[in-house]
Every structure is written in C-alpha cells, then in structure tokens.
MARKOL-32370 format. One record per residue: residue number from 0; x, y, z of N, C-alpha, C in turn. Coordinates in steps of 0.2 Angstrom, whole numbers, plus 5000, padded with zeros to 4 digits. Layout:
// MARKOL-32370
(rec NUM, (X, Y, Z), (X, Y, Z), (X, Y, Z))
...
//
This chain:
// MARKOL-32370
(rec 0, (5374, 5069, 5776), (5380, 5068, 5778), (5384, 5063, 5774))
(rec 1, (5381, 5058, 5772), (5384, 5053, 5768), (5385, 5055, 5760))
(rec 2, (5382, 5060, 5758), (5381, 5062, 5751), (5388, 5064, 5749))
(rec 3, (5393, 5067, 5753), (5399, 5069, 5750), (5404, 5063, 5750))
(rec 4, (5403, 5058, 5753), (5407, 5052, 5753), (5407, 5048, 5747))
(rec 5, (5413, 5046, 5744), (5413, 5042, 5738), (5414, 5035, 5739))
(rec 6, (5409, 5031, 5738), (5410, 5024, 5740), (5413, 5020, 5734))
(rec 7, (5415, 5023, 5729), (5418, 5019, 5723), (5425, 5017, 5725))
(rec 8, (5427, 5011, 5725), (5434, 5009, 5727), (5438, 5007, 5721))
(rec 9, (5435, 5008, 5715), (5438, 5006, 5709), (5442, 5012, 5707))
(rec 10, (5449, 5011, 5707), (5453, 5017, 5705), (5452, 5019, 5697))
(rec 11, (5451, 5014, 5693), (5450, 5015, 5686), (5444, 5019, 5684))
(rec 12, (5439, 5018, 5688), (5433, 5022, 5687), (5434, 5030, 5689))
(rec 13, (5438, 5031, 5694), (5440, 5037, 5696), (5444, 5041, 5691))
(rec 14, (5448, 5037, 5688), (5453, 5040, 5683), (5449, 5042, 5677))
(rec 15, (5444, 5038, 5675), (5439, 5039, 5670), (5435, 5046, 5671))
(rec 16, (5433, 5046, 5677), (5429, 5052, 5679), (5433, 5059, 5678))
(rec 17, (5439, 5058, 5681), (5444, 5064, 5680), (5446, 5066, 5673))
(rec 18, (5447, 5061, 5669), (5448, 5062, 5662), (5442, 5065, 5658))
(rec 19, (5436, 5063, 5660), (5430, 5066, 5657), (5429, 5073, 5659))
(rec 20, (5431, 5075, 5666), (5430, 5082, 5668), (5435, 5086, 5664))
(rec 21, (5441, 5083, 5663), (5447, 5087, 5659), (5444, 5088, 5652))
(rec 22, (5441, 5083, 5649), (5439, 5084, 5642), (5433, 5089, 5642))
(rec 23, (5429, 5089, 5647), (5424, 5094, 5647), (5426, 5101, 5647))
(rec 24, (5431, 5102, 5651), (5434, 5109, 5652), (5438, 5111, 5646))
(rec 25, (5441, 5106, 5643), (5444, 5108, 5636), (5440, 5109, 5631))
(rec 26, (5434, 5106, 5630), (5429, 5107, 5625), (5426, 5114, 5627))
(rec 27, (5425, 5116, 5633), (5422, 5122, 5634), (5427, 5128, 5633))
(rec 28, (5433, 5127, 5634), (5438, 5132, 5632), (5439, 5133, 5625))
(rec 29, (5438, 5128, 5621), (5439, 5128, 5614), (5433, 5130, 5609))
(rec 30, (5428, 5133, 5613), (5423, 5135, 5609), (5425, 5141, 5604))
(rec 31, (5421, 5142, 5599), (5422, 5147, 5594), (5420, 5154, 5598))
(rec 32, (5424, 5159, 5597), (5423, 5166, 5601), (5417, 5169, 5597))
(rec 33, (5413, 5173, 5601), (5407, 5176, 5598), (5409, 5182, 5594))
(rec 34, (5405, 5183, 5589), (5407, 5189, 5585), (5406, 5196, 5589))
(rec 35, (5408, 5201, 5586), (5408, 5207, 5589), (5400, 5210, 5590))
(rec 36, (5396, 5208, 5585), (5389, 5210, 5585), (5385, 5206, 5590))
(rec 37, (5387, 5200, 5591), (5383, 5196, 5596), (5386, 5198, 5603))
(rec 38, (5392, 5200, 5604), (5394, 5202, 5610), (5391, 5209, 5612))
(rec 39, (5390, 5213, 5607), (5387, 5220, 5608), (5379, 5219, 5610))
(rec 40, (5376, 5214, 5606), (5369, 5212, 5608), (5368, 5210, 5615))
(rec 41, (5373, 5205, 5617), (5372, 5202, 5623), (5373, 5207, 5629))
(rec 42, (5378, 5212, 5628), (5379, 5217, 5633), (5374, 5222, 5633))
(rec 43, (5371, 5224, 5628), (5365, 5228, 5628), (5359, 5225, 5631))
(rec 44, (5358, 5218, 5630), (5352, 5214, 5632), (5353, 5214, 5640))
(rec 45, (5359, 5213, 5642), (5360, 5212, 5650), (5359, 5219, 5653))
(rec 46, (5362, 5225, 5649), (5361, 5231, 5652), (5353, 5233, 5652))
(rec 47, (5349, 5232, 5647), (5342, 5233, 5647), (5338, 5229, 5652))
(rec 48, (5340, 5223, 5653), (5337, 5219, 5658), (5338, 5221, 5665))
(rec 49, (5343, 5225, 5666), (5345, 5227, 5673), (5341, 5234, 5675))
(rec 50, (5338, 5237, 5670), (5335, 5243, 5671), (5328, 5242, 5674))
(rec 51, (5326, 5246, 5679), (5320, 5246, 5682), (5314, 5248, 5678))
(rec 52, (5308, 5246, 5680), (5302, 5247, 5675), (5301, 5254, 5673))
(rec 53, (5300, 5259, 5677), (5299, 5266, 5675), (5304, 5269, 5671))
(rec 54, (5310, 5267, 5673), (5316, 5270, 5669), (5316, 5267, 5662))
(rec 55, (5314, 5261, 5661), (5313, 5258, 5655), (5308, 5261, 5651))
(rec 56, (5302, 5263, 5654), (5297, 5266, 5651), (5299, 5273, 5648))
(rec 57, (5302, 5277, 5652), (5304, 5283, 5651), (5309, 5283, 5645))
(rec 58, (5314, 5278, 5645), (5319, 5277, 5640), (5315, 5276, 5633))
(rec 59, (5311, 5271, 5633), (5307, 5269, 5627), (5303, 5275, 5624))
(rec 60, (5300, 5278, 5628), (5296, 5284, 5626), (5300, 5289, 5623))
(rec 61, (5306, 5291, 5626), (5310, 5296, 5624), (5313, 5294, 5617))
(rec 62, (5315, 5287, 5616), (5318, 5285, 5610), (5312, 5285, 5604))
(rec 63, (5306, 5283, 5606), (5301, 5284, 5601), (5300, 5291, 5599))
(rec 64, (5299, 5295, 5604), (5298, 5302, 5602), (5304, 5305, 5598))
(rec 65, (5310, 5303, 5599), (5316, 5306, 5595), (5315, 5303, 5588))
(rec 66, (5314, 5297, 5587), (5313, 5294, 5581), (5307, 5297, 5577))
(rec 67, (5302, 5298, 5580), (5296, 5302, 5576), (5298, 5309, 5575))
(rec 68, (5302, 5312, 5579), (5305, 5319, 5578), (5309, 5319, 5572))
(rec 69, (5313, 5314, 5571), (5317, 5314, 5565), (5313, 5314, 5558))
(rec 70, (5308, 5311, 5558), (5303, 5311, 5552), (5299, 5317, 5551))
(rec 71, (5297, 5320, 5557), (5293, 5326, 5556), (5296, 5332, 5556))
(rec 72, (5302, 5333, 5555), (5306, 5339, 5555), (5305, 5343, 5561))
(rec 73, (5307, 5340, 5567), (5306, 5344, 5574), (5300, 5346, 5576))
(rec 74, (5294, 5343, 5573), (5288, 5345, 5575), (5286, 5343, 5582))
(rec 75, (5288, 5337, 5584), (5287, 5334, 5590), (5290, 5338, 5596))
(rec 76, (5296, 5341, 5594), (5300, 5345, 5599), (5296, 5351, 5600))
(rec 77, (5294, 5354, 5594), (5290, 5360, 5595), (5283, 5360, 5599))
(rec 78, (5280, 5354, 5598), (5274, 5353, 5602), (5275, 5351, 5609))
(rec 79, (5280, 5347, 5611), (5280, 5344, 5617), (5286, 5347, 5622))
(rec 80, (5290, 5351, 5619), (5296, 5354, 5623), (5293, 5359, 5628))
(rec 81, (5297, 5360, 5633), (5294, 5365, 5638), (5297, 5372, 5637))
(rec 82, (5294, 5375, 5633), (5296, 5382, 5631), (5291, 5387, 5635))
(rec 83, (5295, 5391, 5639), (5291, 5395, 5644), (5285, 5399, 5641))
(rec 84, (5287, 5402, 5635), (5282, 5406, 5631), (5275, 5403, 5630))
(rec 85, (5276, 5396, 5628), (5270, 5392, 5627), (5267, 5389, 5633))
(rec 86, (5272, 5387, 5638), (5269, 5384, 5644), (5265, 5388, 5648))
(rec 87, (5268, 5394, 5650), (5265, 5399, 5654), (5261, 5404, 5651))
(rec 88, (5263, 5407, 5645), (5259, 5412, 5642), (5253, 5409, 5638))
(rec 89, (5253, 5403, 5635), (5248, 5401, 5632), (5244, 5395, 5636))
(rec 90, (5247, 5394, 5642), (5244, 5389, 5647), (5243, 5382, 5644))
(rec 91, (5249, 5380, 5641), (5249, 5373, 5638), (5253, 5369, 5644))
(rec 92, (5249, 5366, 5648), (5251, 5363, 5654), (5255, 5356, 5652))
(rec 93, (5253, 5353, 5647), (5256, 5346, 5645), (5264, 5347, 5644))
(rec 94, (5266, 5353, 5643), (5273, 5354, 5641), (5277, 5353, 5648))
(rec 95, (5274, 5354, 5654), (5278, 5353, 5660), (5280, 5345, 5661))
(rec 96, (5275, 5341, 5658), (5276, 5334, 5659), (5280, 5331, 5653))
(rec 97, (5279, 5333, 5647), (5282, 5330, 5642), (5289, 5333, 5640))
(rec 98, (5290, 5339, 5643), (5297, 5342, 5642), (5303, 5338, 5644))
(rec 99, (5302, 5334, 5649), (5308, 5329, 5651), (5309, 5324, 5646))
(rec 100, (5304, 5322, 5642), (5305, 5316, 5638), (5308, 5318, 5631))
(rec 101, (5308, 5325, 5629), (5310, 5327, 5623), (5318, 5328, 5623))
(rec 102, (5321, 5326, 5618), (5328, 5327, 5616), (5329, 5330, 5609))
(rec 103, (5334, 5334, 5609), (5334, 5338, 5602), (5339, 5335, 5597))
(rec 104, (5343, 5331, 5599), (5348, 5328, 5595), (5351, 5321, 5597))
(rec 105, (5355, 5318, 5593), (5357, 5311, 5595), (5362, 5312, 5601))
(rec 106, (5366, 5317, 5602), (5370, 5317, 5608), (5366, 5319, 5614))
(rec 107, (5361, 5323, 5613), (5356, 5324, 5619), (5353, 5318, 5621))
(rec 108, (5351, 5314, 5616), (5347, 5308, 5618), (5352, 5303, 5622))
(rec 109, (5358, 5302, 5619), (5363, 5298, 5622), (5365, 5300, 5629))
(rec 110, (5366, 5306, 5630), (5368, 5309, 5637), (5361, 5308, 5642))
(rec 111, (5356, 5309, 5639), (5350, 5309, 5643), (5349, 5301, 5645))
(rec 112, (5350, 5297, 5641), (5349, 5290, 5642), (5354, 5287, 5648))
(rec 113, (5360, 5290, 5647), (5365, 5288, 5652), (5363, 5290, 5659))
(rec 114, (5361, 5297, 5659), (5360, 5299, 5666), (5353, 5297, 5669))
(rec 115, (5348, 5296, 5664), (5342, 5293, 5667), (5343, 5287, 5670))
(rec 116, (5346, 5282, 5666), (5347, 5275, 5668), (5351, 5275, 5674))
(rec 117, (5357, 5279, 5675), (5361, 5278, 5681), (5358, 5281, 5687))
(rec 118, (5355, 5287, 5686), (5352, 5290, 5692), (5345, 5287, 5693))
(rec 119, (5341, 5285, 5688), (5334, 5283, 5689), (5334, 5276, 5692))
(rec 120, (5339, 5271, 5691), (5339, 5265, 5694), (5339, 5266, 5702))
(rec 121, (5344, 5270, 5704), (5345, 5271, 5711), (5339, 5274, 5714))
(rec 122, (5336, 5279, 5711), (5331, 5283, 5714), (5324, 5278, 5714))
(rec 123, (5323, 5275, 5709), (5317, 5271, 5709), (5318, 5265, 5714))
(rec 124, (5324, 5262, 5715), (5324, 5257, 5720), (5323, 5259, 5727))
(rec 125, (5326, 5266, 5728), (5325, 5269, 5735), (5318, 5271, 5736))
(rec 126, (5315, 5274, 5731), (5308, 5277, 5732), (5302, 5273, 5730))
(rec 127, (5303, 5269, 5725), (5298, 5265, 5722), (5296, 5268, 5715))
(rec 128, (5292, 5264, 5712), (5290, 5266, 5705), (5286, 5272, 5704))
(rec 129, (5281, 5272, 5708), (5276, 5277, 5708), (5279, 5284, 5710))
(rec 130, (5282, 5284, 5716), (5285, 5290, 5718), (5291, 5293, 5713))
(rec 131, (5294, 5288, 5710), (5299, 5290, 5705), (5296, 5293, 5699))
(rec 132, (5290, 5290, 5697), (5286, 5293, 5691), (5284, 5300, 5693))
(rec 133, (5281, 5301, 5699), (5279, 5308, 5701), (5285, 5313, 5701))
(rec 134, (5291, 5310, 5704), (5297, 5315, 5704), (5299, 5316, 5697))
(rec 135, (5299, 5312, 5693), (5302, 5313, 5686), (5297, 5318, 5682))
(rec 136, (5291, 5317, 5683), (5287, 5322, 5680), (5287, 5328, 5683))
//
C-alpha cells in the first residue's frame, strides 16, 4: 500500500529524476535504425518461433526435400510423389505418406508453406500434435 507513495520531499531530486527519464527516452528514440536484412531476419525469426512443433517439422522436411530435389534433377519427386500408377499399381505405400511433403517448384513450395503454416497452427492447437500428424499424413 505504501509502495506507491513517494516520500521524497526534495523538489530538486524530483526534477533530476524527470530529466533522467526524458534523457532516457531521447536516447531510445535516437537509436540507429536497423538495416533491411536485420529487419527481415527478425521478422522471419518471430514468424518461425510462432509456428507449432509438427508444422515446423513438416516445413523443415519439405524444404530439405526440395533442396535435395534441386541437386538430384527431380529424382526425389519421382521417388516420393503420390503418383497413382506407382502408389496403387506397384503397391508403393510410402507414396501416400510422403506425397504431402513433395513440392515441384519454388512457387509450389512457397504456397505450400503459406497454407501449411496458416492452417496447421490452428488445427494443431485445436487437435493436438499427434492427431495433427495423423491427419496430415
């Protein structure tokens, strides 16, 4: 109750405290602005930290598979994509699971990441991580 009461009766010390507060706010306002790269890095870091665990896992696996696919001349897409002729005809069951993780190009990857993250965060928070993983596969 007495914590909010100021018992300092010296007016000069109050003025000094007010000047110090003004100087601190001026120093904070005069900081050098961040470069565009550090702003982008900070925004991406905040965005990535806001993603839930399973969605992060799916995003990271998709990006890794896309990068490997760049160097292997679409071999990863050919092996893991859900192509009905191979999935059903040749009984390659893994294609049902890995088909969701494969993207064929940069725009496909960008749109997949946008929609996985926006929808995935909501569904994973509602259902839980394990149920989301089962639903995603």
